[in-house]
C-alpha positions, 0 to 999 in steps of 0.5 A: 715651465710646467706646473708639475715641475714647478711644484716639485722644485718648490716642494723640495724647500722644507716647510714650504706649503705648495699647491697648484690649480690651473694657471697658478702655483702657490708657495706659502712660507710660514716663517714670513706669513706670506705666499708666493703666487705664480703663473707657471708660464711666467717662470722662465728658469728655475733651479735648486740652490743652497742657501748661505746657511746650507739649507735647500732653496729654489731660485726662479726667473720670473717674467714681468714684461721684458724683464726676468726677475730673480725670486729665491724661496728658502726654508724661512724667507723669500728674496727678490729685487726691489722695484725701481724708484723711477717706476713708482714716482711721477715722470721727471721726479727729481729725488735722491735715493740711497743705495738699494740692495740688488736683492732684499729678503722679505724678513729684512723688508719687514724688519726695516719697515717696522723699525722705521714705523716705530722710530717715527713715534720715538721722541728721542729719535731725530730723523733728517727729512731728506733721509726719511723721504729716501727711506720711505721711498726705498721701503715702497720700492721693497713692497712694490718689488715683493708684489711684482713677484707674486707676494702680497705683504699686507702686514709690511704695507700696514707699517709703511702706511702707518709711517707715511700717514704720519710723516708723508705730507711733510717730506720732500718726496715726489708724487707716486704714480697711480698704481691699482695693485698698490691701491688694492694692497692698501684696501687689504691693509684697511680691511685687516685693520678693521678685522683686528 
């Protein structure tokens, strides 16, 4: 897709702050505090749509390898497809994963990951280890899905890391595959904590 066309479509979503430079278009969504970063050459399809609340939105098809991933930018949110658990875990890992939504909104991801981080510190809450392992994995799928489409969810990843640091070692969860992007996200989480 041409840069000017992509900028025009994203600029039609009220409140979204769009900018472009050679080979890159960014769309900052203040309501979620994150920015979608896209190479226009990776945007295979785009159209204006109407969000369920009647507000204008844009649905994009973003190329990642041989896949076309949906990405929806709304007035106050971004929706995307979670990554597959099998792509995140060591090969041949045997793990149960609860039903994962086809699309997840950034705001829902943030809410759910933060809520689990708070729940593990609540002495009144008892969490089943198998369900906790599956939930931690699903949340990691959400985060990896966000990164795949050009988001960089540092605040959400900080909550995930908080939870995993407290309960991860005791969970029946297979090892994660090496992932340099994840390592960089965790480095940015650490940097954000030092700066706060």
